[in-house]
C-alpha positions as CSV (number, residue, x, y, z in Angstrom):
1,M,97.7,117.8,102.9
2,V,98.7,117.2,106.5
3,V,96.1,115.2,108.5
4,E,96.1,115.5,112.3
5,R,96.3,112.1,113.9
6,T,95.1,111.2,117.4
7,E,96.5,108.5,119.6
8,G,95.0,105.2,118.6
9,D,94.0,106.2,115.1
10,S,95.8,103.2,113.6
11,M,93.7,100.9,115.7
12,K,90.5,102.5,114.5
13,G,91.2,102.1,110.8
14,N,92.0,105.7,110.3
15,R,95.5,105.5,108.9
16,L,94.4,107.3,105.7
17,K,91.7,109.5,107.2
18,G,91.1,112.6,105.2
19,K,93.2,111.6,102.2
20,V,92.1,111.4,98.6
21,A,93.6,108.4,96.7
22,V,93.5,107.7,93.0
23,V,93.9,104.0,92.1
24,T,94.2,103.1,88.4
25,G,93.0,99.7,87.3
26,A,90.9,99.3,90.5
27,A,87.8,97.8,88.9
28,R,89.0,94.4,90.0
29,G,92.0,92.3,91.2
30,I,94.8,93.9,93.2
31,G,93.7,97.4,92.4
32,F,90.2,96.7,93.8
33,G,91.8,95.2,96.9
34,I,93.9,98.3,97.4
35,A,90.9,100.5,96.9
36,R,88.9,98.5,99.5
37,K,91.7,98.7,102.0
38,Y,92.0,102.5,101.5
39,V,88.3,103.0,102.1
40,E,88.5,100.9,105.2
41,E,91.3,103.1,106.5
42,G,89.3,106.3,105.9
43,A,90.4,107.5,102.5
44,Q,88.2,108.9,99.7
45,V,89.1,106.6,96.7
46,V,88.8,107.3,93.0
47,I,88.6,104.1,90.9
48,A,90.2,105.1,87.6
49,D,89.6,102.4,85.0
50,V,88.5,101.7,81.5
51,L,86.4,98.7,82.6
52,D,82.7,99.6,83.2
53,E,82.7,97.1,86.1
54,G,84.5,99.9,88.0
55,E,81.1,101.5,88.5
56,Q,79.9,98.4,90.4
57,A,83.1,98.3,92.3
58,A,82.7,101.8,93.5
59,K,79.1,101.1,94.6
60,E,80.3,98.1,96.6
61,L,82.8,100.3,98.4
62,G,80.1,102.9,99.3
63,E,80.1,106.7,99.5
64,S,83.8,106.9,100.0
65,A,84.5,105.7,96.5
66,Q,83.8,107.0,93.0
67,F,84.3,105.6,89.6
68,Y,86.1,107.6,86.9
69,W,86.1,106.1,83.5
70,I,89.4,106.7,81.7
71,D,91.4,105.4,78.8
72,L,94.9,105.5,80.2
73,K,96.4,105.4,76.7
74,S,95.5,109.1,76.4
75,R,97.9,111.5,78.1
76,E,95.4,114.3,77.7
77,A,92.7,112.3,79.5
78,I,95.1,111.6,82.4
79,F,95.8,115.3,82.9
80,Q,92.1,116.2,82.6
81,M,91.3,113.6,85.2
82,A,93.9,115.0,87.7
83,E,92.6,118.5,87.1
84,K,88.9,117.6,87.6
85,L,89.6,115.6,90.7
86,Y,91.7,118.4,92.2
87,E,89.0,120.8,91.5
88,K,86.5,118.5,93.2
89,Y,88.5,117.5,96.3
90,G,91.0,120.3,96.7
91,H,93.9,117.9,97.3
92,L,95.2,114.6,95.9
93,D,97.3,112.7,98.4
94,V,97.9,109.1,97.2
95,L,98.3,107.7,93.7
96,V,98.5,104.0,93.0
97,N,99.4,103.0,89.4
98,C,97.9,99.5,89.2
99,A,96.5,99.3,85.7
100,G,98.4,96.9,83.6
101,I,98.1,94.3,80.8
102,A,100.3,91.3,79.8
103,R,99.6,90.1,76.3
104,P,101.8,87.0,76.5
105,C,103.2,85.5,73.2
106,P,106.4,84.0,71.9
107,T,108.8,86.8,71.1
108,F,109.2,85.7,67.4
109,K,105.5,86.3,67.0
110,L,105.4,89.6,68.8
111,K,103.7,92.3,66.7
112,E,104.5,96.0,66.9
113,E,100.9,97.0,67.8
114,T,100.9,94.5,70.7
115,L,104.2,96.0,72.0
116,D,102.8,99.5,71.6
117,E,99.7,98.7,73.5
118,V,101.6,97.2,76.5
119,I,104.0,100.1,76.5
120,A,101.1,102.6,76.5
121,I,99.4,101.1,79.5
122,N,102.3,99.7,81.6
123,M,105.0,102.3,81.0
124,K,103.7,105.6,79.6
125,A,100.5,105.7,81.7
126,P,102.3,105.4,85.1
127,L,104.7,108.2,84.1
128,F,101.9,110.5,82.9
129,T,99.7,109.9,86.0
130,C,102.8,110.6,88.2
131,Q,103.2,113.9,86.3
132,A,99.5,114.8,86.4
133,V,98.8,113.9,90.0
134,G,102.2,114.7,91.3
135,K,101.8,118.3,90.1
136,Y,99.0,118.8,92.7
137,M,100.9,116.8,95.4
138,R,103.8,119.2,95.0
139,K,101.4,122.2,95.2
140,N,99.9,120.9,98.5
141,G,103.1,119.9,100.2
142,G,103.5,116.2,99.4
143,G,101.9,112.9,98.9
144,S,102.5,109.2,98.3
145,I,102.9,107.3,94.9
146,I,102.8,103.5,94.8
147,N,103.6,101.9,91.4
148,I,102.6,98.3,91.0
149,S,105.5,96.5,89.3
150,S,105.9,92.7,89.1
151,G,107.9,89.8,90.4
152,N,108.7,89.2,86.7
153,T,111.2,92.0,86.8
154,R,113.5,89.6,88.8
155,M,112.2,86.2,88.0
156,I,111.8,85.6,84.3
157,N,108.6,84.2,82.7
158,V,109.2,83.3,79.1
159,G,106.9,84.6,76.4
160,R,106.2,87.8,78.3
161,V,108.8,90.3,76.8
162,P,106.5,93.3,76.6
163,Y,105.2,92.8,80.1
164,G,108.7,92.2,81.6
165,I,110.4,95.1,80.0
166,T,107.6,97.6,80.8
167,K,107.5,96.5,84.4
168,G,111.2,96.8,84.5
169,A,110.7,100.4,83.3
170,V,108.3,100.9,86.2
171,N,111.0,100.0,88.6
172,L,113.4,102.5,87.1
173,L,110.7,105.1,87.1
174,T,110.1,104.5,90.7
175,Q,113.8,104.9,91.6
176,Q,114.2,108.0,89.4
177,L,111.1,109.8,90.9
178,G,111.9,108.5,94.4
179,A,115.2,110.4,94.2
180,E,113.9,113.4,92.3
181,W,110.7,114.1,94.1
182,A,111.7,113.5,97.7
183,I,112.5,117.2,98.0
184,Y,108.8,117.9,97.4
185,N,107.8,115.5,100.2
186,I,106.4,113.1,97.5
187,K,107.5,109.6,98.3
188,V,107.5,107.2,95.4
189,N,107.8,103.5,95.9
190,A,106.8,100.3,94.1
191,I,105.3,96.9,95.0
192,A,106.4,93.9,92.9
193,P,103.8,91.2,93.6
194,G,104.5,87.5,92.9
195,W,101.8,85.0,92.3
196,I,98.7,86.6,93.7
197,R,95.3,84.8,93.4
198,T,93.5,87.2,91.0
199,E,91.6,86.7,87.8
200,M,94.8,87.2,85.8
201,V,96.2,84.1,87.5
202,E,93.0,82.1,88.0
203,T,92.0,82.1,84.3
204,P,95.2,80.5,83.0
205,L,95.2,78.0,85.9
206,K,91.7,76.8,84.9
207,K,92.7,76.6,81.3
208,G,95.8,74.5,82.1
209,I,98.2,77.2,80.8
210,L,99.7,77.5,84.3
211,N,100.5,74.6,86.6
212,E,99.9,75.3,90.3
213,K,102.3,72.6,91.5
214,E,105.1,74.0,89.4
215,I,104.4,77.5,90.5
216,L,104.5,76.6,94.2
217,S,107.7,74.5,93.7
218,V,109.6,77.8,93.5
219,S,107.8,79.5,96.4
220,P,109.6,79.3,99.8
221,I,106.4,80.2,101.5
222,G,104.6,77.5,99.5
223,R,101.3,79.2,98.6
224,F,99.8,81.9,96.4
225,G,99.7,85.4,97.8
226,K,96.4,87.1,98.8
227,V,95.2,90.4,97.4
228,E,94.8,91.6,100.9
229,E,98.5,91.1,101.6
230,V,99.4,93.4,98.7
231,A,96.7,95.9,99.9
232,N,98.2,96.0,103.4
233,L,101.6,96.9,102.0
234,A,100.1,99.5,99.8
235,C,98.4,101.0,102.8
236,F,101.6,101.1,104.7
237,L,103.4,102.9,101.8
238,A,100.5,105.4,101.6
239,C,100.5,106.5,105.2
240,E,102.9,108.4,107.4
241,E,104.4,105.1,108.9
242,S,106.5,104.8,105.7
243,D,107.7,108.4,105.4
244,Y,111.4,107.4,105.5
245,I,111.1,105.0,102.5
246,A,111.6,106.4,99.0
247,G,112.5,105.0,95.6
248,Q,112.2,101.4,96.7
249,I,110.8,98.3,95.0
250,I,109.4,95.9,97.6
251,F,108.8,92.4,96.4
252,A,105.7,90.9,97.9
253,D,106.1,87.4,96.4
254,G,106.5,84.9,99.1
255,G,110.3,84.8,98.6
256,W,109.9,83.8,94.9
257,N,112.7,86.3,93.9
258,T,115.2,84.4,96.1
259,G,115.7,82.3,92.9
260,I,115.4,78.7,94.1
261,M,115.3,76.1,91.4
262,P,112.0,74.3,90.6
263,N,111.3,71.5,93.1
264,A,114.4,72.5,95.1
265,L,112.4,72.4,98.3
266,D,111.8,68.7,97.8
267,Y,115.3,68.0,99.1
268,I,114.6,70.0,102.2
269,R,111.2,68.4,102.8
270,E,112.7,64.9,102.4
271,N,116.0,65.4,104.3
272,D,115.3,68.1,107.0
273,K,113.1,66.1,109.3
274,E,112.9,67.0,113.0
275,D,115.4,65.0,115.1
């Protein structure tokens, strides 16, 4: 769907005016932040999630949002969702694949059912939603797909083999479809967030599983990321401003993927004083 833009639209919060966006895993965290940003920019947003709190999330965002309960482990359910939403709105313009699970554990203790669960949500579901929603994007002349990957695809976190390999697959899926679907005017890109202050990070911080000082020791920017910062990037990738970008994985991680050693910045802080 082509939306006519008037001068100054970007200043009015209308960068996604008239667009319909499907955001999986948007009941909370980064997904909810993206859904909120999209509503603020004029989109009609579908929160597609298995968590019932998605209903409250949609209410919080108002009339421009709806909750669609879905188990993303079901390919059939994914295609049914796309069909129903297309019948309702007449066009699907933006897809954000944000739903994901981690299930950390030592690799020697990894069970097949755990691996299968992570593969189903993190790898198979993004592919199937791209197929299901992309079908209608192609029919209507194009659209934008944003896959949420992870900084763990470049910086290794031990004990997270299922998460790491499935998010790595998301990167390759993004590159494959970015090249294959550009001819249909469907741009496919990915965001790889670093340490973003969400419930997935806050809970292990409070339990002492993660150490804030150690995390920030490998961050050139020296702080956690904000959900809003990922949402702003997701908005840019969803609107016409990014039409020449395809098949890219953009790391929104405060420079974490530059690969500095733990506490490496202490040397700079101690020895790079102003003259």
